[in-house]
Phi, psi and omega in degrees: 000318180297322180296319180296318179297318178298319180297317180295320179295318179296318180297320179295318179296317179296320179298318179295321181294315180295319180297317180294321181294320181294333180275352179284127179304136178085005178236125182271182185296337179275356180087010179285124182269109182272334179233154178291129182252135179276182185295339180275352181093011179257160178292127179286143182227155178282178180297337180264007176090008180275140179280153178261119179273148175266176179291349180267357185293138172224159179304329181293339182262008181298143176242152185299328182298326185253319184229068184301329182287342180266350181264119181283126178228148175276128181290139178299157182301323181297320180293321179296320180294321179295322179296317181294325181286334181233071183297340182278349181272123180261144178297149183293320182272136180229144177248131179241122179251125180235120176260108184257099176269183182059027180277327189228149172281168180301130176062027181233153175240019178263129183296136175280159178304320179297323179294318179298322179297318178295320181291330175299315179295318181298316180296321179298318179293320181296328181284347181275357179235167173278098190289131174261304181202147170245125177255114181250120184244118181275150180222162179223163177277185191280345183284131181109165182286163178301315182297315181296314183290332175297313179296320180296317180295324178292320178294324179294317177297320179294322179296320178294317179300314180302320181292317180297321177297321178295341179263009174102003177279135180296125182300327181289349180264357184249117178254132182239151172204164179238144179246006179060226180252021186280344184229065181290151174279325180284153178268158183309324183267004184286320187233070184285154175110171178285176181297123179205167181301322182293314181292320179298319178294323180296327183274006182308318181300338181281341180268086192210176169227126177264147183235147167227125182248132178235129181188183180234148179274000000 
């Protein structure tokens, strides 16, 4: 009987701890800490009001307090009405999505000359706004194992980040991740056949890094 009571008490305590942790800003239901939390349980901030992200942070874990532009919200009816009444007024925050294909050769994470040229243009555009974050997502074509292509896509995203940093973009503003071969641009019937020069060339659009830029003008 005593063992059962102890078990119930432990379960209750664990439940309370998980519930409290989940209610802490910057901590998800799994207990993953996306932002640095201070001793009071609040998100720690710099002197200028910026939140400190941990190595576990991803755009999906963004909170409105720290990254309002990354948190999708439905605009209130009043805001929608105001927008309709003033069509000439543009929102301060803008998202720019650039899909840059032809960046990499087959089975490589080294930028091609054409890719560098595209990234030069991309960096120039990013410098024209007050940059908040660049999300660079690497991809690979279908040849190779899931594990190998995941690593390859991550290396491609990292190569793009390194190049953008070399062009003057703040490294702390660039977030990278890899999607492996899970999100191809080509359709299943587009590049039929076994591995060959023709099929590899056909799959070129899948060897890419996609970008999303968030900032204000």
